[in-house]
N, C-alpha and C positions, 0 to 999 in steps of 0.2 A: 721639687716637683709640683709644688703647690701655686704656680704660676698658671695664669687663665689661657686654655687653648680654644680657639674659637674654629667652629667646624662651620663651613660655608653651607648655607642652607638655601638652595636653589632647585630644588626639584628633581635633581637627577642624581641624588646621592646613595650610597650603600650606607646611611647614617645608623642604622640601628647595630648593626654588626661593630662598626668602629667604636660607637657609643658603649657598646657591652664591653670590649675589650679595655676602653679608657676606665670604665667604671672598675674592673679587676685590678688595673693598676693604680687606683685611687687617684686619678688626675681629676684637676678641676677643669671643666669645660663649658661652653655654651654654644647652643646650635642656633645661629643667627644668620641674617641676611642684612643686618643693620652696618652701614659702610663705618660709623664711628666704632662700635664696638669691634669690627674687624681691625681696624685701624690701630686701636687701643690695646688689642689683645697682646700677649707675649710671644704666640705663635699662632699658625694658622694651617688647618688640614683642608684640603679641596678633594672630598671623595667623589665618585662618578661612576655610574653605571647608565647604559643605554646608548643613545646616539649622539655624536658629535655635534652635529647641526643643531639638534633640539637642544643640547645643554648649553651651548653658546648662545642661543635665543634666550634662553632663560636667564643667563648672565647678563645679557643685554637689557633684558626687559627688567631684571631688578637692579640695573645700573650700577652692576658690580665690576664689570670689565677693566675699568681705569684705577678703580679702588686695588684690585688684585695686583695690577701691573705695578702699583705704586708701595706695595707691602715691602717693609723694610727688615722685618722680624723674620725668623724661621719659618719656612712655608713647605708644606707637604702635599704633593699630589698623588693620589692613590688611583691606579686602573685608568678609567676614563680622565679622572682628574690629571694624571700625568699627561696623557695624549694632549688636553687641552693646553698645556703649558708650550707646546711647540709652536711653530708658525702657521703649520696647516696639516689638515689631515683630508685623506681621500673620501673618507665618509660624509657624504654630502657635499663633497668640494667645499670644505669648510675652512674659512679664515679663523685661527684659534689666538689665543692670548698673546704669543710671540715672546713669551719669556726666555724661551730657549730655541736657538736656532736648529732648524730641521723639519722633517716633515714626517707625517704618519701614513703608512700604506697598509693596503689590505692583504692578508696572506693570500696566497695562490694555493689552492688545494694541489696535493701532491700526495704520490704512493705512500701510505702509510701516516699521512698527517692530514687529519681532518680538519675543517674550519666550521666553529671556533676552535681555537687552542684551549682545552678545558682540562682542568686536572692538576695535579701533582708534576713538578718538573724541576730538574737541576738548575739552581741559580749561583752564578760564578760573580761574587761581589768583590769590589775593591776593597780589600781588608783594612786599607789605610783611611778610608772614608769614614768620618765620624757616626753616620747613620749606620754603620756595619760592624761597630766596634764589638770585639768579643766573638765575631762569626768565624765559621770555618770557611776554608777555600771554596768548597761546595757546600750548599744548603738546599734543601727541598721546599720549595713554595709553592703556594695554590693560585693558579692562573685561570681566567675566563675572559678571553678577548678575540676578536676576529681581525683587528688591526694591530700593528707594531708601529714603533718608532726606530728608524734607521740608525745604525749606529755612527757615533760622530764625537767631537773633540769633547763633549761633556758627558759622555755614558761612565757611569761608576758602577755598572754591573751588567752581564748579559746572560741570556738564555738562548738555547739552541732550539728551534722547532723546524726543521727542514733546512733553516740558515740562522745563523747567529744574528739575535736582534736586541736592542736596547730594553734591558729590565729594570733599570735605575738610572738616574741622571742626577746631576747637580750642576747649577750655575750660580755661583755667589750664594744668597741665603734661600735660593729655591732648589728643593729636593723633590724627585718623583721617583716613584716606584709603580710598574705595570703590575704587579701580582698584589694579590690581597693579604697585607700582613695581618690584618684582623682576623682571616680565615686561615692563617698558616702556622697554627700553634704556637709553641712555646718560643719558636726563632723569630715568627712574625711579631709576638708580642715584644719581645728584645728590641726590635727596630723600632716600635712605637717608643719603647721606653729610652732608648738612645735619643730619639728625636726630641722628646720632652724634657731631656736634660740640656739641649741645646738653647 
């Protein structure tokens, strides 16, 4: 666990809570926008809160889009960071990183389901996935989002909020979670610990 984890610093991240959890775990990390450090690190975390279009604009301004696409080491996108891994988001009609095939849609308000989806909800992980090793078939995780990724071939966990949506995803070395593991108590910390073992 002494390997270096790079947290992408691009002005749209929930970096404080992620850093606090990594401190509790005892992980070695750096907050950086330096392409050389990102490329040389042992793993990469892309956090994110806010608006997809603004976040992609910041990644472009920082010359990080092609760098992130070329990452070969384990990569974890959190919340908006996961959404940016897909091809497209309806939020701002945004072309995203295209690391994973699929689209991000806005929740439609429905009876009993307010937008944004905010708070604790049941998460159903693929227990065979390394990121969710040691987890139960159902866990409670903390969500805050108005947009969701459609279910697809690379979905590794789902949540239901009016309908089922992708709450976790993996393609090759790229992992993503829609919830905030750093705000989801011991189980969320366990997910980050699993990632740090990759």
